[in-house]
N, C-alpha and C positions, 0 to 999 in steps of 0.2 A: 127786300132781300130775305127770302124765306130760307131759314136754316134751322134744321130740327134739333141740333145738338146744343147742349147747355152752354151758354155764354158765347158761342161762336158768332152769333148774329151781332152782338155788341162789339166783339173784337173786330170782325170784318167791316163793320160800319166805321170803326176808327181808322181802318186802313183805307177805305173807299174815299174818304173826304180829303185825302192828301194830294192826289194828282190823278190825271186821267189814266196813267199807266197803272197806278195802284188801285184805281177803281176797277179796272179790267181784271187785275189779280184777285180782288175781293169777290167779284162776280164769278170768276172761274172757280175759286175755292168754295164758294157757296154752292155751286152746282155739283161739285164733286163730293161735298160732305153731306148733301141733303138727305141721303139715305143712311147716314151713319148716326143713329140715335145713341146717345150715351157718352160720346166723347165730349170732353169739357174744355172750357177756357175761362180763366179768371183774370186774364190780362188784356190790355189794350195797347195799341201802337202809340208810342210817344216819340218826341224828338227833342234833342238838346243840341245847342250850337257846337259843342266840342266833340260830341260822339255821334251825331246824326241820329238815325232811327234806332229805337230799342223797344222793349216790351216792359210795361209797368203794370202794377196791380190795379185792377179795375175798381176794387174796393178793399177793405181790410181783409187780409189773409193771415192765417195762423201757421205756426211752425209745422212742417210736415204736410201741408195741404198740397194736393195735386192741382196745379194752376194751368197746365196746358197738356193736351193730348193731340197729336197729329197723326191721323190714320193713314193707312197705306193708300187710300184713294187720293191723298194729297201728295205724298212723296213717291209713290210708285212710278208715275210717268217720267220722273227724272232720276231714276235709279240705274245703276250699272246693269242690273239684271234685265231691266226692261230694254235698255239700249242694246245689250248683247242678244236678247231674244229677237229683236227686230233685225239686227244686222245678220244674224244667222239665217233668217227667213229671206232677206232681200239681197244680201251680198255675201253669200257663204265663202266665195273665193277670196274676198278681201279679208274676212275673218281669219282664214288660213294664212294669209300673207302676214297679218299682224302677229299671229302665233309663231310664225317662222322667225320674224325679227326678234320676238321675245326670247326664243330659244338661243338665237345668236348672242344676245346680250347676256343671257345666263352663262353660256359657254365661255364668254369673255370675262366673266367675273364681275359684271356690273351689278352693284348692290341695289336693292329696292325694286326688283322687277316682278315681284309676285302678283302685283295688281296692274301690270303694264297693259295687258289686253283690255281689261275692264276700263282702265283709265282712258285709253285711246278711243274706245267705242263710245264711252260716255261723253267725251269731249266733242266728238263728231256729231253725236245725237243732239247735244246742246246747240251746236251751230246749225244743224238742219232745222230744229224746232224754232230757233231764232229767225231763220229766213222764211218760215212758212206761217203766214198769218192764221192758217187753219190748223196748225200743229196742236197736238194734244196738250202740250205744256207751254205753248207760245206766250200766253198772258203772263206767266211767271217769268220765263226767260227774258221777256222784253223789259222787265223791271231791273234787271241785273246790270251792275257796272263793276268792272274789275277793281280790286283794291289798288291803292297807290303804292305798289311794290317797286323795289329797285329795278325789276325786270323791264319796266316801262320808263325808267328815268332817262334823262338825257346824259350824254357823256360828261357834261359839266357837273351835273348833280351827282353823278357816280363818283366824282373825284373826292367827295366828302367821305366816302367809304374806303379810301385808299388804306391798304394794309390791315383790312378787317376781314373776318370770316364771311361777313355779309357780301362783300364784293366777290370773293371766291365762289360762294354759293350761287350768286347771281350769274356769274360767267358760266358756271357748270350747268345751271338751269337753261340758260340761253343756248349753249352749245348742244345740250341734249335735245332741246326742242327743235333746233335746226336739223339735227340728225334724224329725228323721228319723221319730220315733215319731208325731208329729202328721201328717206327710205320708203315711205308709204304713200305719199300723195303726189299726183302729177304736177310737173312744173307748169306754172301759169294756169293752174286749175282754179276752181271756184273757192277753194279753201286755201287761204294764204297763210304764211308764217305768222303775221300779226294776229289774224283771227284765231288760229289754233292756239297761240300763246294766251290770247284773251280767255278762251274756254278753259284751258288747263289752270290758269290762275284762279278762275271762279271755283273750279273743283278743289284746288288746294285750300282755298280760304273758306269754302262753304260746305263741302261734302263731309259726311261722317262715315266712319268705317271702323272695323275692328272685329275681334273674334266673336263678339256678341251683338254686332251691329250689321245691318246691310250697308253696302257701299252705295251711298245715295246723297243727293241734295235733299234738303228738307224745307220746303216753303213755309213761311210764317215763323217757324222755329228759328230760322237763320237771321231773324231780326235781333235776337238776343245778343247782348254785348258781353265782353270779357272783363273779368276783374281778378286780381290776385287774391281778393277776399270775396269769393262768390257767395251769393245769397240763395242760390238754388243749385240742385244737382239735376243732371239729365241722364236718361238711360233709355234703352230700347226694351219694350215689353214684348217678348216673343209670342206670348199667348194671344195678345190682342193685336199684334203687328202695329203698335203705336209707338211713336217717339214721345216720351213723357218728361215733364219738368215738375219737380217738387221743391218747395221752398225750404230753406234750412233755418229760417227764423221768421218772426212776424214781419209783415209789411203793411205800412199804411197805404190808404188809397192814393194812387198816383206815384208811389215809390217804385223806381225802376228795379227790375229783377235782373240779376247778373249771374252768368254761369262762368265756368273756367274753360278756356280752350286748351288747357294743359299747363304744366309747370315749365313754361318755356322762357328761355333767356331773350333779351331784347333783339339779338341778331336774328333769331328764328321768328319772333313776332313781326319784325320788319320785313323779312324775306317772304313770309306767307300772307300776313294780314295787312302790312303797310303801316304799322304803328309801333311805337316803343313806349315803355312806361318808366316814369321816374321812380327811383328807389325799388327797382324790381328785385325781389329777393332771390330770384332764380337766374340772375345774370351769371354767366361764366365765360371764360375764355378757353378755347380748346386748342391745344398745341399737338400737332401730329408729326413727329419726326419721321423722316424717311431713312431707314437704316440701309446702308450700302450692302450689296451681296458680298459674301465671303468667298473670294477666290473662285474656284470652279463650281461652287455650289449655287451660283447665280441662277442657273436654269431650274434647279430644284426649288430654290426660293420662290421663283415666279410661279411655278406649278402649285406650290403650297398656298401662296397668296390667292391664286385664282380659285383653288378648291375651297378655301375658307370663305371667300367672298360669295361664291356660288351658293353656299349654304347659309348666307346671311350672317356670317361671322366675320370679324374684322382682323386682318393680319397686322394692322398698324396700331401699336399701343398709343394711347393718347393721355395727356395730362390735362385734367380739368381744374381750373382755378376759379373758385366761386367767390362772389362778393356778397356781403351781408349788409343790410341797411343799418343805419345808426339808430337803433331803438333797443330798449332794454329787453323787449320780448323776443326780438329776432336777431340780436347782435351776436357776434362771435368772431373768432379769429378767422383769417383767410385759411382755407383748407385746400390741400392738394390731394388728389386721389388718382391712382393709376387704374385705368379701365382698359379692357381689351376691345375698345370700340374706336375705330378710325373714322375720320370725317373726310379724308381726301381720297375717296373712291371715285375716280374719274370715269366719266362715260367714254366708252371706246369710240363713240361717234364724234368726240371733240377733237378738233385738229390742233396741232401745236400752236398755230397762229392764234387760236381763240382761247387757249388755256391761260390761266393766270392764278 
C-alpha cells in the first residue's frame, strides 16, 4: 500500500488487517491520499471490547502534537457540498422540491431547518453510494453501521424510556422522518423509510458541521471515541482544508486518543450515538411547560411563537435541572436555571396519533 503522507501507511495498514470491508476502506483511502504529501498520522486503529474501534497513539506523542490530518480528498466525497453539487447537476427539479418543503417547514415554525436541504441530499447521496459498488465513496459507506439508537429499538425496549425526554425525542425524530419520506420520496420506491432513517442516523452520529466546519462525514477521523475528559481536540483548518486532531497531553504508545462529542447529557448521547455514560457531569433534565393562551390573545400568541421559532428562537421557557457527580472537583448543589430555549418544538409533519 503506497501512501506518500507521513504515518498514513502505518495507520491504514492497521485498518486493513481488521476485515475485508475495512481492507477496502484502507485501499480506497490510500488511493485518495497518494497525492497529498505532508498530511500526517501518528495514530493507528485499535479495538476494545466495551467501546469497539478507536484510534490510539502509534508511538509516544507529546502534548500539543498534531496526530491526525484528514484532507479534503478523503472527506470531500461524503460532504453535503459534494452531494448538493451532484444533485443540482442530475436532479435539479428534485432539489427545488426539497427547498419547497424546507420553506414550508420554516413558515410553520419548525426549528432546526437551516440544514434541511443539505441533510436530505447528503442522506440520499449516502444511500446511492451504498448501492453502487463503483460509487466514489462506496468502500467507506460499506463499512458503516448505524448506532444502536432508540429510533431502531423495539416497542418493548422503548418502554424502558417511558416518561423520559429520550422517548419524546425518538418519537419526534421518527415522525419527522416519516413526514420527510412521505413528502419527498415516491411510495414503494427504491428508498424506503428504514433505509432513509439509517442514512440520517449515520449523519447525526458521524457528520461534523458548524460555522467553521464543512457539513460532512469524515472517514478515519470518525473512529475516534468520546470522553467527558478528552485527551485531544479537533478542528477544521480552513487554510489546508484538513480535519485535524491535536493531543492535549502526553500519550504512551498504544494509548487511546479521545475527543469530545460535546457537553451532552445522557439523553442526547443515547438519542444520537446510542450510548450513555455513568456519572456524566453534563446530565440535565429539561422541563418545558406549555403556557395556555390568554383569552382572545391566543391567535397572537401562536403568531409570536411561530415567528420566534422561524428565527431559531424559542417561545417556550425551559427549566434545566443539572446533576453533578459526587467528587470534590466537580461536586456542587443542584442548580436550576431559566433559559429561553424550548425542547418541545414539534414537527408539523407529525400526526396526533404519533405524538407523545
